[in-house]
MARKELO-113880 format. One record per residue (C-alpha): residue number from 0; residue in three letters; x, y, z. Coordinates in pm, whole numbers, plus 50000, padded with zeros to 5 digits. Each point is the difference from the previous one (the first is absolute). Last residue first. Example, Ala and Ser with C-alpha at 12.3 -4.5 7.8 and 13.67 -1.06 7.14 Angstrom:
2
+------+--------+-------+-------+-------+
! doza ! lumlum !     x !     y !     z !
+------+--------+-------+-------+-------+
!    1 !    ser ! 51367 ! 49894 ! 50714 !
!    0 !    ala ! 49863 ! 49656 ! 50066 !
+------+--------+-------+-------+-------+
This chain:
418
+------+--------+-------+-------+-------+
! doza ! lumlum !     x !     y !     z !
+------+--------+-------+-------+-------+
!  417 !    asp ! 34633 ! 22215 ! 83384 !
!  416 !    arg ! 50066 ! 49762 ! 50287 !
!  415 !    glu ! 50044 ! 50091 ! 50364 !
!  414 !    leu ! 50175 ! 49860 ! 50306 !
!  413 !    ile ! 49942 ! 50135 ! 50348 !
!  412 !    met ! 50227 ! 49913 ! 50290 !
!  411 !    ala ! 49961 ! 49955 ! 50375 !
!  410 !    ser ! 50265 ! 49923 ! 50258 !
!  409 !    ala ! 49975 ! 49906 ! 50365 !
!  408 !    thr ! 50194 ! 50016 ! 50327 !
!  407 !    ala ! 49944 ! 49892 ! 50360 !
!  406 !    gly ! 50342 ! 49832 ! 50033 !
!  405 !    ala ! 49867 ! 49707 ! 49804 !
!  404 !    gly ! 49838 ! 50101 ! 49675 !
!  403 !    cys ! 49664 ! 50056 ! 49838 !
!  402 !    ile ! 49967 ! 49997 ! 49623 !
!  401 !    ser ! 49732 ! 50164 ! 49784 !
!  400 !    val ! 50026 ! 50016 ! 49619 !
!  399 !    leu ! 49724 ! 50173 ! 49802 !
!  398 !    gly ! 49915 ! 49966 ! 49632 !
!  397 !    tyr ! 49856 ! 50258 ! 49763 !
!  396 !    lys ! 49882 ! 49995 ! 49637 !
!  395 !    ala ! 49925 ! 49631 ! 49954 !
!  394 !    gly ! 50013 ! 49843 ! 49654 !
!  393 !    arg ! 49924 ! 49670 ! 50167 !
!  392 !    arg ! 50306 ! 49809 ! 49879 !
!  391 !    lys ! 50221 ! 50309 ! 50027 !
!  390 !    met ! 49889 ! 50069 ! 50356 !
!  389 !    glu ! 50060 ! 49635 ! 50084 !
!  388 !    asn ! 50361 ! 50021 ! 49889 !
!  387 !    ala ! 50061 ! 50322 ! 50193 !
!  386 !    leu ! 49841 ! 49858 ! 50315 !
!  385 !    thr ! 50197 ! 49675 ! 50000 !
!  384 !    thr ! 50326 ! 50183 ! 49929 !
!  383 !    val ! 49935 ! 50255 ! 50276 !
!  382 !    ile ! 49908 ! 49719 ! 50241 !
!  381 !    arg ! 50308 ! 49791 ! 49928 !
!  380 !    ala ! 50234 ! 50299 ! 50013 !
!  379 !    gly ! 49863 ! 50096 ! 50343 !
!  378 !    thr ! 49993 ! 49643 ! 50134 !
!  377 !    ala ! 50365 ! 49919 ! 49936 !
!  376 !    ala ! 50141 ! 50157 ! 50317 !
!  375 !    phe ! 49780 ! 49791 ! 50231 !
!  374 !    pro ! 49980 ! 49669 ! 49814 !
!  373 !    his ! 49622 ! 49989 ! 50043 !
!  372 !    gly ! 49809 ! 49713 ! 49847 !
!  371 !    val ! 49742 ! 49950 ! 49724 !
!  370 !    ala ! 49710 ! 49905 ! 50227 !
!  369 !    ile ! 50031 ! 50236 ! 50297 !
!  368 !    ser ! 50200 ! 50244 ! 49783 !
!  367 !    ser ! 49741 ! 50076 ! 49735 !
!  366 !    gly ! 49712 ! 49861 ! 49799 !
!  365 !    leu ! 49977 ! 50066 ! 49628 !
!  364 !    pro ! 49708 ! 50247 ! 50025 !
!  363 !    asn ! 50156 ! 50166 ! 50307 !
!  362 !    leu ! 49708 ! 50234 ! 50072 !
!  361 !    lys ! 49799 ! 50128 ! 49703 !
!  360 !    glu ! 49718 ! 49746 ! 50034 !
!  359 !    gln ! 49990 ! 50075 ! 50372 !
!  358 !    asp ! 49898 ! 50362 ! 49923 !
!  357 !    val ! 50196 ! 50204 ! 50250 !
!  356 !    lys ! 49802 ! 50225 ! 50234 !
!  355 !    gly ! 50051 ! 50373 ! 50037 !
!  354 !    ile ! 50281 ! 50255 ! 50022 !
!  353 !    ala ! 49953 ! 50109 ! 50361 !
!  352 !    pro ! 50195 ! 50310 ! 50104 !
!  351 !    glu ! 50340 ! 49918 ! 50151 !
!  350 !    lys ! 50100 ! 49894 ! 50355 !
!  349 !    trp ! 49695 ! 49770 ! 50000 !
!  348 !    asp ! 49698 ! 50174 ! 49848 !
!  347 !    gln ! 49836 ! 49671 ! 49908 !
!  346 !    glu ! 49967 ! 49782 ! 49689 !
!  345 !    trp ! 50376 ! 49997 ! 49940 !
!  344 !    ala ! 50052 ! 49885 ! 50358 !
!  343 !    arg ! 49762 ! 49710 ! 49937 !
!  342 !    leu ! 50208 ! 49882 ! 49705 !
!  341 !    asn ! 50307 ! 50039 ! 50220 !
!  340 !    cys ! 49863 ! 49770 ! 50269 !
!  339 !    ala ! 49879 ! 49737 ! 49751 !
!  338 !    ile ! 50335 ! 49977 ! 49822 !
!  337 !    gln ! 50188 ! 49972 ! 50330 !
!  336 !    gly ! 49762 ! 49729 ! 50114 !
!  335 !    gly ! 50064 ! 49789 ! 49692 !
!  334 !    phe ! 50367 ! 50023 ! 50086 !
!  333 !    ala ! 50303 ! 50137 ! 49815 !
!  332 !    glu ! 49775 ! 50026 ! 49698 !
!  331 !    his ! 50142 ! 50265 ! 49769 !
!  330 !    met ! 49723 ! 50198 ! 49832 !
!  329 !    glu ! 49968 ! 50024 ! 49625 !
!  328 !    val ! 49694 ! 50216 ! 49926 !
!  327 !    ile ! 49883 ! 49993 ! 49639 !
!  326 !    asp ! 49780 ! 50252 ! 49812 !
!  325 !    ile ! 50065 ! 50304 ! 50219 !
!  324 !    asp ! 49777 ! 50299 ! 49930 !
!  323 !    ser ! 49764 ! 49899 ! 50284 !
!  322 !    leu ! 50287 ! 50055 ! 50245 !
!  321 !    glu ! 49999 ! 50361 ! 49890 !
!  320 !    leu ! 50282 ! 50167 ! 49811 !
!  319 !    gly ! 50186 ! 50333 ! 50006 !
!  318 !    ala ! 50336 ! 49825 ! 50011 !
!  317 !    lys ! 50088 ! 50167 ! 50330 !
!  316 !    arg ! 49665 ! 49897 ! 50145 !
!  315 !    leu ! 50037 ! 49642 ! 49886 !
!  314 !    val ! 50352 ! 49977 ! 50143 !
!  313 !    arg ! 49881 ! 50140 ! 50331 !
!  312 !    pro ! 49696 ! 49773 ! 50035 !
!  311 !    val ! 50226 ! 49700 ! 49925 !
!  310 !    ala ! 50282 ! 50086 ! 50240 !
!  309 !    ile ! 49783 ! 50058 ! 50309 !
!  308 !    gly ! 49797 ! 49681 ! 50037 !
!  307 !    pro ! 50286 ! 49829 ! 49817 !
!  306 !    gly ! 50210 ! 50056 ! 50315 !
!  305 !    met ! 49776 ! 49786 ! 50220 !
!  304 !    leu ! 50248 ! 49712 ! 50033 !
!  303 !    leu ! 50147 ! 50092 ! 50338 !
!  302 !    gly ! 49668 ! 50126 ! 50135 !
!  301 !    asp ! 49964 ! 50348 ! 50150 !
!  300 !    asp ! 50236 ! 49899 ! 50281 !
!  299 !    pro ! 50261 ! 49927 ! 49734 !
!  298 !    asp ! 50013 ! 50375 ! 49930 !
!  297 !    ile ! 49996 ! 50061 ! 49627 !
!  296 !    gly ! 50246 ! 50019 ! 49712 !
!  295 !    val ! 49887 ! 50090 ! 49652 !
!  294 !    phe ! 50107 ! 49962 ! 49638 !
!  293 !    glu ! 49802 ! 50137 ! 49705 !
!  292 !    phe ! 50002 ! 49939 ! 49627 !
!  291 !    gly ! 49893 ! 50165 ! 49678 !
!  290 !    lys ! 49917 ! 49950 ! 49633 !
!  289 !    ile ! 50232 ! 49711 ! 49924 !
!  288 !    phe ! 49927 ! 49909 ! 49638 !
!  287 !    ala ! 49846 ! 49678 ! 49871 !
!  286 !    leu ! 50071 ! 49694 ! 49786 !
!  285 !    pro ! 50229 ! 50212 ! 49788 !
!  284 !    glu ! 50021 ! 49896 ! 49634 !
!  283 !    arg ! 50359 ! 49967 ! 49888 !
!  282 !    gly ! 50106 ! 50139 ! 49662 !
!  281 !    glu ! 50351 ! 50078 ! 50117 !
!  280 !    arg ! 49953 ! 50374 ! 49952 !
!  279 !    arg ! 49658 ! 49983 ! 50165 !
!  278 !    ala ! 50150 ! 49833 ! 50306 !
!  277 !    arg ! 50285 ! 50251 ! 50012 !
!  276 !    glu ! 49760 ! 50295 ! 49983 !
!  275 !    glu ! 49773 ! 49857 ! 50268 !
!  274 !    ser ! 50294 ! 49953 ! 50235 !
!  273 !    met ! 50048 ! 49638 ! 50081 !
!  272 !    leu ! 49924 ! 49762 ! 50286 !
!  271 !    leu ! 50055 ! 49623 ! 50004 !
!  270 !    ala ! 49870 ! 49800 ! 50295 !
!  269 !    ser ! 50169 ! 49722 ! 50197 !
!  268 !    ala ! 49873 ! 49734 ! 50242 !
!  267 !    ala ! 50171 ! 49753 ! 50233 !
!  266 !    gly ! 49884 ! 49701 ! 50201 !
!  265 !    asp ! 49999 ! 49802 ! 50323 !
!  264 !    thr ! 49692 ! 50035 ! 50220 !
!  263 !    leu ! 49888 ! 50011 ! 50361 !
!  262 !    pro ! 49622 ! 49978 ! 49969 !
!  261 !    ser ! 49743 ! 50282 ! 49981 !
!  260 !    ser ! 49736 ! 49967 ! 50271 !
!  259 !    asn ! 49637 ! 49879 ! 49987 !
!  258 !    gly ! 50089 ! 49630 ! 49996 !
!  257 !    ala ! 50286 ! 50016 ! 50249 !
!  256 !    thr ! 49747 ! 50139 ! 50246 !
!  255 !    ile ! 49895 ! 50341 ! 50132 !
!  254 !    thr ! 49682 ! 49991 ! 50211 !
!  253 !    gly ! 50100 ! 49991 ! 50368 !
!  252 !    thr ! 49719 ! 50074 ! 50248 !
!  251 !    pro ! 49986 ! 49644 ! 50139 !
!  250 !    ser ! 50366 ! 50036 ! 50100 !
!  249 !    arg ! 50277 ! 49888 ! 49770 !
!  248 !    asp ! 50081 ! 50353 ! 49888 !
!  247 !    phe ! 50270 ! 49984 ! 49735 !
!  246 !    val ! 49938 ! 49657 ! 49846 !
!  245 !    pro ! 49621 ! 49962 ! 49993 !
!  244 !    pro ! 49890 ! 49642 ! 49926 !
!  243 !    leu ! 49891 ! 49883 ! 49653 !
!  242 !    thr ! 49656 ! 49839 ! 49976 !
!  241 !    ala ! 49830 ! 50306 ! 49848 !
!  240 !    leu ! 50234 ! 49993 ! 49701 !
!  239 !    lys ! 49879 ! 49652 ! 49913 !
!  238 !    glu ! 49634 ! 50101 ! 50014 !
!  237 !    met ! 50062 ! 50318 ! 49800 !
!  236 !    ser ! 50155 ! 49782 ! 49734 !
!  235 !    thr ! 50343 ! 49902 ! 49872 !
!  234 !    asn ! 50044 ! 49779 ! 49696 !
!  233 !    ala ! 50174 ! 50249 ! 49772 !
!  232 !    arg ! 50260 ! 50076 ! 50266 !
!  231 !    ile ! 50253 ! 50238 ! 49844 !
!  230 !    leu ! 50341 ! 49971 ! 50165 !
!  229 !    leu ! 50180 ! 49837 ! 49708 !
!  228 !    asp ! 50013 ! 50295 ! 49761 !
!  227 !    his ! 50034 ! 49894 ! 49637 !
!  226 !    asn ! 50262 ! 49905 ! 49743 !
!  225 !    ile ! 50214 ! 49752 ! 50192 !
!  224 !    gly ! 50241 ! 49819 ! 49767 !
!  223 !    asp ! 50296 ! 50071 ! 50225 !
!  222 !    leu ! 49920 ! 50372 ! 49970 !
!  221 !    pro ! 49742 ! 50142 ! 49764 !
!  220 !    his ! 50004 ! 50373 ! 49920 !
!  219 !    ile ! 49656 ! 50097 ! 50129 !
!  218 !    glu ! 49782 ! 50297 ! 49908 !
!  217 !    ala ! 49802 ! 49814 ! 49732 !
!  216 !    lys ! 49927 ! 49725 ! 50253 !
!  215 !    leu ! 49781 ! 50247 ! 50188 !
!  214 !    arg ! 49775 ! 50067 ! 49701 !
!  213 !    gly ! 50010 ! 49644 ! 49866 !
!  212 !    asp ! 49633 ! 49904 ! 50023 !
!  211 !    glu ! 50071 ! 49736 ! 50265 !
!  210 !    thr ! 50225 ! 50230 ! 50199 !
!  209 !    ala ! 49750 ! 50286 ! 50001 !
!  208 !    arg ! 49726 ! 49757 ! 50104 !
!  207 !    his ! 50211 ! 49871 ! 50288 !
!  206 !    ala ! 50094 ! 50353 ! 50106 !
!  205 !    lys ! 49632 ! 50098 ! 50008 !
!  204 !    met ! 49902 ! 49697 ! 50208 !
!  203 !    his ! 50294 ! 50040 ! 50237 !
!  202 !    ser ! 49941 ! 50371 ! 50060 !
!  201 !    arg ! 49627 ! 49951 ! 50042 !
!  200 !    tyr ! 50059 ! 49741 ! 50272 !
!  199 !    ala ! 50248 ! 50223 ! 50182 !
!  198 !    met ! 49764 ! 50299 ! 50008 !
!  197 !    glu ! 49720 ! 49766 ! 50109 !
!  196 !    asp ! 50215 ! 49875 ! 50285 !
!  195 !    gln ! 50046 ! 50355 ! 50125 !
!  194 !    val ! 49628 ! 50074 ! 49978 !
!  193 !    glu ! 49917 ! 49676 ! 50183 !
!  192 !    arg ! 50242 ! 50081 ! 50282 !
!  191 !    pro ! 49811 ! 50318 ! 50087 !
!  190 !    ile ! 50146 ! 50350 ! 49950 !
!  189 !    lys ! 49912 ! 50215 ! 50302 !
!  188 !    trp ! 50224 ! 50294 ! 49900 !
!  187 !    glu ! 50179 ! 49995 ! 50336 !
!  186 !    lys ! 50008 ! 49619 ! 50012 !
!  185 !    val ! 50120 ! 49979 ! 49642 !
!  184 !    met ! 50278 ! 50248 ! 50074 !
!  183 !    leu ! 50124 ! 49833 ! 50317 !
!  182 !    glu ! 50022 ! 49667 ! 49817 !
!  181 !    cys ! 50187 ! 50183 ! 49724 !
!  180 !    his ! 50262 ! 50109 ! 50252 !
!  179 !    glu ! 50045 ! 49641 ! 50113 !
!  178 !    gly ! 50038 ! 49891 ! 49640 !
!  177 !    met ! 50254 ! 50273 ! 49929 !
!  176 !    ser ! 50202 ! 49880 ! 50297 !
!  175 !    leu ! 50011 ! 50185 ! 50331 !
!  174 !    gly ! 50301 ! 50140 ! 50187 !
!  173 !    thr ! 49886 ! 50355 ! 49930 !
!  172 !    ser ! 50294 ! 50193 ! 49854 !
!  171 !    pro ! 50200 ! 49696 ! 49893 !
!  170 !    glu ! 49695 ! 49864 ! 49815 !
!  169 !    val ! 50008 ! 49625 ! 50034 !
!  168 !    ile ! 50105 ! 49732 ! 49754 !
!  167 !    gly ! 50371 ! 50027 ! 50069 !
!  166 !    pro ! 50243 ! 49815 ! 49777 !
!  165 !    ala ! 50110 ! 49670 ! 50158 !
!  164 !    ser ! 50250 ! 49990 ! 50286 !
!  163 !    pro ! 50238 ! 49706 ! 50000 !
!  162 !    lys ! 50076 ! 49793 ! 50312 !
!  161 !    phe ! 50378 ! 49983 ! 50020 !
!  160 !    asp ! 50016 ! 50214 ! 50314 !
!  159 !    trp ! 49795 ! 49736 ! 50181 !
!  158 !    pro ! 50304 ! 49769 ! 50007 !
!  157 !    arg ! 50215 ! 50261 ! 50179 !
!  156 !    leu ! 50269 ! 50221 ! 49852 !
!  155 !    lys ! 50245 ! 50177 ! 50232 !
!  154 !    leu ! 50275 ! 49758 ! 49896 !
!  153 !    phe ! 49988 ! 50156 ! 49654 !
!  152 !    his ! 50125 ! 50332 ! 50139 !
!  151 !    arg ! 50294 ! 49839 ! 50177 !
!  150 !    val ! 50081 ! 49806 ! 49681 !
!  149 !    arg ! 50030 ! 50323 ! 49802 !
!  148 !    ala ! 50231 ! 50148 ! 50262 !
!  147 !    ser ! 50218 ! 49688 ! 49984 !
!  146 !    leu ! 50010 ! 50014 ! 49621 !
!  145 !    ser ! 50114 ! 50359 ! 50000 !
!  144 !    arg ! 49879 ! 50340 ! 49886 !
!  143 !    ala ! 49631 ! 49952 ! 50071 !
!  142 !    ser ! 49770 ! 50164 ! 49744 !
!  141 !    ala ! 49825 ! 49676 ! 49902 !
!  140 !    ala ! 49966 ! 49899 ! 50363 !
!  139 !    asp ! 49832 ! 50328 ! 50088 !
!  138 !    leu ! 49758 ! 49956 ! 49710 !
!  137 !    phe ! 49921 ! 49640 ! 50099 !
!  136 !    ile ! 49945 ! 50095 ! 50364 !
!  135 !    arg ! 49778 ! 50296 ! 49911 !
!  134 !    ser ! 49792 ! 49784 ! 49766 !
!  133 !    ala ! 49952 ! 49745 ! 50277 !
!  132 !    arg ! 49871 ! 50263 ! 50243 !
!  131 !    lys ! 49778 ! 50169 ! 49743 !
!  130 !    ser ! 49847 ! 49663 ! 49910 !
!  129 !    phe ! 50104 ! 49834 ! 49676 !
!  128 !    leu ! 49835 ! 50077 ! 49670 !
!  127 !    leu ! 49812 ! 49798 ! 49740 !
!  126 !    ala ! 49962 ! 50130 ! 49644 !
!  125 !    ala ! 49665 ! 49918 ! 49842 !
!  124 !    asn ! 50032 ! 49719 ! 49749 !
!  123 !    ser ! 49651 ! 49859 ! 49966 !
!  122 !    met ! 49857 ! 50350 ! 50036 !
!  121 !    ser ! 50160 ! 50081 ! 49668 !
!  120 !    glu ! 49855 ! 50341 ! 49917 !
!  119 !    val ! 50035 ! 50210 ! 49689 !
!  118 !    gly ! 49930 ! 50345 ! 49867 !
!  117 !    gly ! 49939 ! 50201 ! 49691 !
!  116 !    ala ! 50084 ! 50298 ! 49785 !
!  115 !    ile ! 50157 ! 50004 ! 49654 !
!  114 !    gly ! 50083 ! 50329 ! 49832 !
!  113 !    val ! 50004 ! 50161 ! 49658 !
!  112 !    glu ! 50022 ! 50373 ! 49928 !
!  111 !    ala ! 50233 ! 50100 ! 50280 !
!  110 !    arg ! 50144 ! 50306 ! 50171 !
!  109 !    gly ! 49736 ! 50226 ! 49843 !
!  108 !    ala ! 49836 ! 50101 ! 50327 !
!  107 !    val ! 49674 ! 49832 ! 49897 !
!  106 !    ile ! 50190 ! 49679 ! 49919 !
!  105 !    ser ! 50195 ! 49998 ! 50325 !
!  104 !    asp ! 49684 ! 50074 ! 50202 !
!  103 !    tyr ! 49814 ! 49711 ! 49837 !
!  102 !    val ! 50292 ! 49768 ! 50076 !
!  101 !    ser ! 49970 ! 50093 ! 50366 !
!  100 !    thr ! 49621 ! 49974 ! 49975 !
!   99 !    ile ! 50029 ! 49639 ! 49886 !
!   98 !    ala ! 50249 ! 49905 ! 50273 !
!   97 !    ser ! 49776 ! 50155 ! 50267 !
!   96 !    thr ! 49708 ! 49808 ! 49851 !
!   95 !    gly ! 50193 ! 49677 ! 50048 !
!   94 !    thr ! 50119 ! 50087 ! 50351 !
!   93 !    ile ! 49644 ! 50066 ! 50119 !
!   92 !    cys ! 49996 ! 49678 ! 50206 !
!   91 !    asn ! 50303 ! 50103 ! 50205 !
!   90 !    asn ! 50193 ! 50296 ! 49860 !
!   89 !    thr ! 50332 ! 49865 ! 49878 !
!   88 !    val ! 50175 ! 50143 ! 49696 !
!   87 !    thr ! 50309 ! 49898 ! 49801 !
!   86 !    leu ! 50110 ! 50238 ! 49725 !
!   85 !    ala ! 50177 ! 49912 ! 49678 !
!   84 !    arg ! 50142 ! 50192 ! 49707 !
!   83 !    val ! 50049 ! 49788 ! 49688 !
!   82 !    glu ! 50366 ! 50005 ! 49888 !
!   81 !    ser ! 50048 ! 49632 ! 50092 !
!   80 !    pro ! 49789 ! 49894 ! 49705 !
!   79 !    leu ! 49669 ! 49829 ! 50082 !
!   78 !    glu ! 49983 ! 49629 ! 49919 !
!   77 !    ser ! 49981 ! 49915 ! 50367 !
!   76 !    ser ! 50267 ! 49926 ! 50261 !
!   75 !    phe ! 50180 ! 50337 ! 49998 !
!   74 !    val ! 49680 ! 50206 ! 49988 !
!   73 !    val ! 49838 ! 49784 ! 50267 !
!   72 !    glu ! 50313 ! 50054 ! 50213 !
!   71 !    arg ! 49942 ! 50374 ! 49974 !
!   70 !    ala ! 49640 ! 49960 ! 50106 !
!   69 !    leu ! 50095 ! 49791 ! 50304 !
!   68 !    his ! 50231 ! 50256 ! 50156 !
!   67 !    ser ! 50062 ! 49858 ! 50350 !
!   66 !    ile ! 50044 ! 49645 ! 49880 !
!   65 !    arg ! 50145 ! 49818 ! 50302 !
!   64 !    pro ! 49760 ! 50190 ! 50225 !
!   63 !    asp ! 49709 ! 49816 ! 49834 !
!   62 !    val ! 49706 ! 50238 ! 50028 !
!   61 !    val ! 49652 ! 49876 ! 50082 !
!   60 !    val ! 49830 ! 50294 ! 49831 !
!   59 !    ile ! 50146 ! 50000 ! 49649 !
!   58 !    gly ! 49985 ! 50256 ! 49724 !
!   57 !    tyr ! 50128 ! 50064 ! 49651 !
!   56 !    val ! 50058 ! 50323 ! 49813 !
!   55 !    leu ! 50169 ! 49940 ! 49664 !
!   54 !    glu ! 50100 ! 50293 ! 49782 !
!   53 !    asp ! 50089 ! 50094 ! 49644 !
!   52 !    val ! 49877 ! 49695 ! 49812 !
!   51 !    ser ! 50063 ! 50015 ! 49624 !
!   50 !    arg ! 50304 ! 49771 ! 50019 !
!   49 !    pro ! 49778 ! 49714 ! 50117 !
!   48 !    asp ! 49824 ! 50007 ! 49659 !
!   47 !    leu ! 49636 ! 49931 ! 50084 !
!   46 !    arg ! 49812 ! 49718 ! 49839 !
!   45 !    leu ! 49712 ! 50060 ! 50241 !
!   44 !    lys ! 49990 ! 49641 ! 50121 !
!   43 !    glu ! 50375 ! 49950 ! 49986 !
!   42 !    leu ! 50096 ! 50317 ! 50186 !
!   41 !    leu ! 49726 ! 49937 ! 50258 !
!   40 !    gly ! 50108 ! 49640 ! 50047 !
!   39 !    asn ! 50358 ! 50114 ! 50052 !
!   38 !    val ! 49876 ! 50232 ! 50275 !
!   37 !    ser ! 49784 ! 49731 ! 50162 !
!   36 !    his ! 50270 ! 49734 ! 49990 !
!   35 !    val ! 50255 ! 50246 ! 50139 !
!   34 !    ala ! 49771 ! 50081 ! 50291 !
!   33 !    leu ! 49939 ! 49633 ! 50077 !
!   32 !    asp ! 50372 ! 49919 ! 50005 !
!   31 !    leu ! 50085 ! 50306 ! 50210 !
!   30 !    ala ! 49736 ! 49909 ! 50256 !
!   29 !    phe ! 50144 ! 49651 ! 50044 !
!   28 !    tyr ! 49872 ! 49697 ! 49813 !
!   27 !    lys ! 50021 ! 49650 ! 50146 !
!   26 !    arg ! 49690 ! 50063 ! 50212 !
!   25 !    phe ! 49799 ! 50060 ! 49685 !
!   24 !    leu ! 49787 ! 49685 ! 50021 !
!   23 !    thr ! 49908 ! 50023 ! 50368 !
!   22 !    gly ! 50119 ! 50211 ! 50294 !
!   21 !    ala ! 49796 ! 50303 ! 49906 !
!   20 !    lys ! 49681 ! 49927 ! 49809 !
!   19 !    val ! 50029 ! 50073 ! 49631 !
!   18 !    phe ! 49962 ! 50303 ! 49775 !
!   17 !    pro ! 50080 ! 49934 ! 49635 !
!   16 !    thr ! 50282 ! 50225 ! 49894 !
!   15 !    arg ! 49922 ! 50339 ! 49861 !
!   14 !    ala ! 49969 ! 50204 ! 49685 !
!   13 !    gly ! 49870 ! 50347 ! 49929 !
!   12 !    gly ! 49885 ! 50231 ! 49727 !
!   11 !    ile ! 50027 ! 50343 ! 49843 !
!   10 !    val ! 49891 ! 50218 ! 50292 !
!    9 !    ala ! 50035 ! 50349 ! 49858 !
!    8 !    val ! 50139 ! 50315 ! 50157 !
!    7 !    arg ! 49870 ! 50333 ! 49875 !
!    6 !    thr ! 50251 ! 50281 ! 49978 !
!    5 !    val ! 49842 ! 50328 ! 50105 !
!    4 !    thr ! 50047 ! 50282 ! 49752 !
!    3 !    asn ! 50206 ! 50311 ! 50052 !
!    2 !    glu ! 49933 ! 50289 ! 49762 !
!    1 !    pro ! 50294 ! 50072 ! 49775 !
!    0 !    met ! 50247 ! 50264 ! 50119 !
+------+--------+-------+-------+-------+
C-alpha cells in the first residue's frame, strides 16, 4: 500500500456582512438572511462555482427554534445546490472555529474537498419565549381534543403569562453573566481599569486604520450600501473611555464598561476551505494552511473566560512552536479585561507552563471584537479570514487564533504559510 500522507487544508478566503450594532440598521434581517448574504458574497468574491462545494457547516448561538437546522436552510436559500451537505453547529463564542474544524475534519477524512464554514447572529431578532407556565398551557391547549377542553386551558392564562422571556444572558451553571464573571477575573488578576480601557482604545484605533486603508473593507460583502463596520469609534479617546460607568459591578470596584466590552452585534461571516490538492488543481493560491487547533473546557471557578490560558500553550506545544515564532496573534476581545487576564496567564505558569509575553505590535493589528463587533457565531470565521489575509500581506509564516467562549470554553488555532 502507498504511504499515507496528511492532507493539508487551505484557507482560500472569506466574506462577511458589515458588522453593526444590534437593534439598528440590520434589524429587518433575520439570521438566515445575513447568513445567505455572506455565503453568496463568498461565492461571488472568490468566483466559486456553487456546484463545487461539498459541505456547508454554519453556526448560530442564539438559536431560532423555528429554524432548527439553519445550515440546511442556508443551502436552500443561497446559490448553493440542494445536494450540498449541511451541518448546523452551536458552541457559544467558539462556534465559528468549531465550524471550521468540522470542515477541516471532513477534508482530511476524504469526505470533502471543498467546504464553507461560518456563523451568524441576529441579535436584533432573537426569538422570544413564553414562561414555562404559559408554554405548558399553550401546549396542552394545542393537544386538546375538543373546543371546550381547549377553552378550559386558555382560561388558566393570566395577563402576566403574556410577558415574553428574552434569551438568557447568564450562565445556566453559575447564574452569572459573562461580564460578571469577567469582573471576578480582573479582580483576581488585579487588572486596573486603565489597562482595560487601553485595550479598547487600541482596538478602535487599529480597526479605524484598517478600515481607512481598505484591509477590513476587503473582507466585507456590502449590504444596503454599507461597506464597513459601524461599531468602530474613530473619535474615542482614553479620556472618553474613562468617563463611562461600570455596567456589571456598579460599586466603586467595578471596572468593566460598555467601552471596554464587545457590543451586541448583527452579522455573518463565511470562510472557504479546500484540500491543498484541490486548490492547486484549480489554480487557487491558499492564504494559509491550518497547522493545528485545540479546544478546551475549564472550571468556571478558574475564570469563565480563561480558556485561552490553557488552549494556546497546548496548541503551540503540539505544533512544536514557541510564542516567539508567531508573527501575528489574533485574539478575540470579549472584554479588554479578558484579554489582559489571559496575556498574564501566558506569562506565568498558570495551568500550563508559561509561554512568554506577546509583542503588542503582533497583537490584533487590525483591531478586534471590541471595535469591529462580535456576532457570536460569526467571530471565528471573521478572525480566521482577517488573520489569513494579513499573513499574506506581511509574508508571515505563522499566525495564532485565540478565542474564549461562554460556558468556560476556548479554542486556539495555528495558521501557517509556506
